[in-house]
C-alpha positions in Angstrom: 7.3 -14.7 -7.8 5.0 -11.8 -8.4 3.3 -10.1 -5.4 -0.4 -10.3 -6.2 -3.0 -7.8 -5.1 -4.6 -10.5 -2.9 -1.6 -10.1 -0.6 1.7 -11.9 -0.4 2.0 -11.9 3.4 -0.4 -13.6 5.8 -3.1 -11.3 7.1 -3.3 -11.4 10.8 -6.7 -11.4 12.6 -8.1 -7.8 12.9 -7.0 -6.1 16.2 -9.5 -5.6 19.0 -11.5 -2.7 17.8 -12.0 -1.2 21.3 -8.3 -1.2 21.9 -7.7 0.3 18.5 -10.2 3.1 19.3 -8.5 3.8 22.6 -5.2 4.2 20.8 -6.7 6.4 18.1 -8.8 8.6 20.5 -6.9 8.6 23.8 -7.6 10.7 26.9 -4.5 12.7 27.9 -3.4 12.5 31.5 -3.7 15.8 33.4 0.1 16.0 33.8 0.6 15.9 30.0 -2.1 18.5 29.4 -0.2 20.8 31.8 2.9 20.2 29.7 1.0 21.2 26.6 -0.5 24.3 28.2 2.6 26.7 27.6 2.4 25.9 23.8 -1.2 27.1 23.4 -3.9 29.4 24.7 -7.0 28.4 26.7 -10.3 29.5 25.3 -14.1 29.1 25.8 -16.6 28.3 23.1 -20.4 28.6 23.4 -22.6 25.8 22.1 -22.6 25.6 18.3 -19.4 27.6 17.8 -17.4 26.3 14.8 -13.7 25.7 15.7 -12.6 24.3 12.3 -14.5 24.5 9.0 -14.4 21.8 6.4 -12.6 23.1 3.3 -10.7 25.8 5.1 -6.9 25.7 5.3 -6.7 27.2 8.8 -5.3 24.5 10.9 -5.4 24.2 14.7 -5.1 21.5 17.3 -7.6 21.4 20.3 -7.4 19.6 23.6 -10.9 19.5 25.2 -10.5 20.6 28.8 -14.2 20.5 29.7 -17.3 19.9 27.5 -17.7 18.3 24.1 -16.3 19.0 20.6 -18.2 17.3 17.8 -16.6 16.3 14.5 -18.9 16.5 11.4 -18.7 15.6 7.8 -20.2 17.7 5.0 -22.6 15.6 3.0 -23.4 18.4 0.5 -26.4 20.6 0.2 -25.8 22.0 3.7 -26.3 18.6 5.3 -23.8 17.5 8.0 -23.3 14.1 9.5 -21.9 13.6 13.0 -18.8 11.3 13.0 -17.7 11.4 16.6 -17.6 13.6 19.7 -14.4 14.4 21.6 -14.9 14.7 25.4 -12.7 15.9 28.3 -9.0 15.3 27.9 -9.3 14.1 24.2 -7.9 16.0 21.3 -8.8 16.8 17.7 -6.7 16.4 14.5 -5.1 14.0 12.1 -2.0 13.8 9.9 -3.6 16.6 7.7 -2.3 19.0 10.3 1.2 18.5 8.9 0.2 19.0 5.3 -1.3 21.8 3.2 -4.5 19.9 2.7 -7.8 21.7 3.5 -9.7 20.5 6.6 -11.6 17.4 5.8 -14.2 17.9 8.6 -15.9 20.5 10.6 -15.4 20.7 14.4 -17.8 22.6 16.6 -18.5 22.9 20.3 -21.5 20.8 21.4 -21.9 22.5 24.8 -20.3 25.3 26.6 -16.7 24.1 26.2 -13.2 25.0 27.5 -10.3 24.1 25.2 -6.6 24.5 24.8 -5.9 25.7 21.3 -2.5 25.2 19.6 -1.6 26.6 16.1 0.1 24.3 13.6 3.5 25.8 14.4 2.9 25.4 18.2 1.9 21.8 17.7 5.1 21.1 15.7 7.1 22.7 18.5 5.4 20.6 21.1 6.0 17.4 19.2 9.7 18.1 18.8 10.1 19.1 22.4 7.7 16.9 24.4 8.4 13.3 23.7 5.7 11.6 25.8 3.0 13.8 24.3 4.5 13.4 20.8 4.3 9.6 21.0 0.6 9.7 22.0 -0.4 12.4 19.4 1.5 10.9 16.4 0.3 7.4 17.2 -3.3 8.6 17.3 -2.9 10.6 14.1 -1.4 7.7 12.2 -4.0 5.3 13.3 -6.8 7.7 12.6 -5.6 8.0 9.0 -4.8 4.4 8.4 -8.0 3.2 10.0 -9.9 6.2 8.7 -12.4 5.8 11.5 -14.5 8.8 10.5 -17.6 7.1 9.2 -17.6 4.2 11.6 -15.8 5.4 14.7 -15.1 1.8 15.9 -13.2 0.8 12.8 -15.7 -0.3 10.1 -14.3 -0.3 6.6 -15.4 2.5 4.3 -13.3 1.7 1.3 -13.1 -1.1 -1.2 -12.3 -4.5 0.3 -9.0 -6.1 -0.2 -10.8 -9.3 -1.2 -11.4 -9.1 -4.9 -12.3 -11.3 -7.8 -10.0 -13.7 -9.7 -9.7 -11.3 -12.6 -8.0 -8.6 -10.6 -5.1 -6.8 -12.2 -1.9 -8.0 -10.4 -0.1 -4.7 -11.0 -0.2 -2.3 -8.1 -1.2 1.3 -8.5 1.6 2.4 -6.1 4.5 0.7 -4.4 5.9 2.7 -1.5 9.5 1.6 -0.7 10.5 2.4 2.8 8.6 2.3 6.1 9.8 5.4 7.8 7.5 8.4 8.6 7.3 9.5 5.0 6.6 6.1 3.6 4.0 5.1 6.2 2.2 8.5 5.7 2.3 8.0 1.9 0.9 4.4 2.2 -1.8 5.5 4.6 -3.0 8.3 2.4 -2.8 6.2 -0.8 -4.7 3.3 0.6 -7.4 5.4 2.2 -7.9 7.2 -1.1 -8.5 4.0 -3.0 -5.1 3.3 -4.7 -4.0 -0.3 -4.7 -1.0 0.2 -2.6 2.0 -2.0 -1.5 4.2 -0.9 1.4 7.6 -2.5 1.4 9.3 -2.1 4.8 6.1 -1.4 6.5 7.1 -2.2 10.0 8.9 0.6 11.8 10.9 -2.0 13.8 13.8 0.5 13.9 16.7 -2.0 13.9 14.8 -5.2 14.6 15.0 -5.8 10.9 18.4 -5.4 9.1 18.4 -2.4 6.8 15.1 -1.0 8.0 16.3 1.7 10.4 14.6 4.2 8.1 14.5 6.9 10.7 18.2 7.8 10.5 18.8 11.3 9.3 15.7 12.7 10.9 16.4 15.0 13.8 13.3 15.0 16.1 12.3 11.5 15.2 9.8 10.1 17.6 11.1 6.6 18.5 7.8 5.7 20.2 6.4 5.3 16.7 8.5 2.2 16.5 6.7 0.2 19.1 5.8 -3.2 17.9 2.1 -3.3 19.0 1.4 0.0 17.4 2.8 -0.9 14.0 1.2 -4.3 14.1 -2.1 -2.6 14.5 -1.2 -0.1 11.8 -0.2 -2.9 9.4 -3.4 -4.9 10.1 -5.5 -1.8 9.6 -3.7 -0.8 6.4 -4.3 -4.3 5.0 -8.0 -4.1 5.8 -8.2 -0.7 4.0 -6.5 -1.8 0.8 -2.7 -1.5 1.5 -0.6 -4.7 1.3 2.3 -4.7 3.7 5.6 -6.6 3.6 7.0 -5.5 6.9 10.4 -7.2 6.9 11.3 -7.0 3.2 13.7 -4.7 1.5 14.2 -4.0 -2.2 17.2 -5.3 -4.1 16.7 -4.1 -7.7 14.7 -1.7 -9.8 14.0 -2.0 -13.6 13.1 1.4 -15.1 13.3 0.1 -18.7 9.8 -1.3 -18.7 6.3 -0.1 -17.7 4.7 -0.9 -15.4 7.9 -0.7 -13.4 9.5 -3.8 -11.8 11.0 -4.0 -8.4 12.7 -7.1 -7.0 12.6 -7.8 -3.2 15.4 -9.3 -1.2 13.6 -12.7 -1.1 13.5 -12.9 -5.0 9.9 -11.8 -5.4 8.9 -9.4 -8.2 6.6 -6.4 -7.7 5.0 -4.6 -10.7 3.7 -1.1 -10.1 2.5 1.8 -12.2 4.1 4.3 -9.8 6.7 4.3 -7.0 7.4 6.4 -4.0 10.9 6.1 -2.7 11.1 6.8 1.1 14.1 4.7 2.1 15.8 7.3 4.2 19.5 7.5 5.0 22.1 5.1 6.3 25.6 5.4 7.8 28.4 5.1 5.3 30.8 2.1 5.2 34.0 4.1 5.7 34.1 5.9 9.0 30.6 5.4 10.3 30.0 9.1 10.3 29.1 10.0 6.7 25.6 9.1 5.6 24.2 8.0 2.3 20.7 7.7 1.0 19.4 4.1 0.8 19.1 4.3 -3.0 21.8 1.9 -4.2 19.1 -0.5 -5.4 18.0 2.0 -8.0 21.3 1.3 -9.8 21.7 4.6 -11.6 18.1 4.8 -13.0 17.4 8.1 -11.3 19.4 11.4 -11.1 20.9 11.7 -7.6 23.4 13.9 -5.7 26.7 12.8 -4.3 25.0 11.3 -1.2 22.6 9.3 -3.4 19.6 11.6 -2.6 17.2 11.7 -5.4 16.7 15.0 -7.4 13.1 15.8 -8.0 11.1 18.4 -9.9 13.1 20.8 -12.0 16.3 19.7 -10.3 16.0 16.3 -11.9 18.1 16.0 -15.1 16.0 16.2 -18.2 12.8 16.8 -16.2 11.9 20.4 -16.7 8.3 19.4 -16.7 8.5 17.0 -13.8 5.9 17.2 -11.1 6.6 18.0 -7.5 8.5 15.1 -5.8 8.9 13.4 -9.2 12.3 12.1 -10.2 14.0 12.0 -13.5 12.0 8.8 -14.1 8.3 9.7 -14.7 6.1 8.1 -12.1 8.9 7.5 -9.7 8.7 9.9 -6.7 11.0 10.6 -3.8 10.1 11.9 -0.3 11.7 12.3 3.1 15.4 12.0 3.7 16.0 10.2 0.4 14.9 13.3 -1.5 17.6 15.8 -2.3 16.9 19.2 -0.7 14.4 17.8 1.8 14.1 19.0 5.4 15.4 16.1 7.4 13.0 15.8 10.3 10.0 13.7 11.0 7.2 16.2 10.6 8.5 17.4 7.2 8.7 13.8 6.1 5.1 13.0 7.1 4.0 16.1 5.1 6.0 15.1 2.1 4.7 11.5 2.1 1.1 12.8 2.3 1.6 15.5 -0.3 3.2 13.1 -2.8 0.1 11.0 -3.0 -1.7 13.9 -4.7 1.0 14.0 -7.4 0.8 10.3 -7.8 -3.0 10.6 -8.5 -2.2 13.2 -11.2 0.4 11.0 -12.8 -1.9 7.9 -12.8 -4.7 9.9 -14.3 -2.5 11.3 -17.1 -0.9 7.9 -17.8 -4.3 6.3 -18.1 -5.0 8.5 -21.1 
């Protein structure tokens, strides 16, 4: 059975938009702001002062202590459109803070404003050390990207609808295999940028589904990302914005001898995709329970891997001197997170790799179309 673009899994009713907004734009309790204070520096901004500029690569995270910080989008020709305003105890930022992507928006003080400013490095240190804060911040960042609430702050769709005509091509642009931090970030970016995306293993149930404990091998993993209600909202939102999610499925086999590539799921269904991102993480070995192996046995030797089954990418991939970043020895098949040989095994690096790989997927798809 082929997984069609109209969706193979039932689509749940949309989540309550007010509740979704509260999760994506929470107000931090004072006690948590005090825990964040040692990681940053308090500052004052006069009305109209720009805190972040669209297009710049300087990244910072701000908690509004008093006043208002407005988020604006550049419409070209010097015109700016207001997207939302952060108030006391709210914070700025998105998953882009963990990538090398330029700022997508401008942030400026609307009134005389006091803020706590954290550099990118300080934010990473906070997330790895302060679990209660980390859970709130990463939950918000993931929902902001998946819902992409920037144009309609209460969740209105801004991308193409998932409901399409009968002539739709059943082949996916991208299949993301693995629902850990790297896979979920990759699927969020791909869907929000218009790629027809399938996420296999989309629910970070972390052990509720056999074989889907994708977070093993990531020191610093934030287990709060695995909460059922959060991921159900994320899955609902990603479906609405063009990603199709099979939360409890795993992959049993890959066929790299044909193109588009074919992937079989554990329930016998067939997926056809023009590109793949492998983000299946690590698992404990069968021998002594201590050794770990990458979850890549389903690739059945199609890709060049190391002794642990981690996938070589770029120039390290056999016969791929011209391979793109994150690309394996099989053109159009990419690896991110713990499943990639040479990767940094923690959650923030995995999120960054998942997001960055989507750019390379775009380049591959553009080249293969010609």
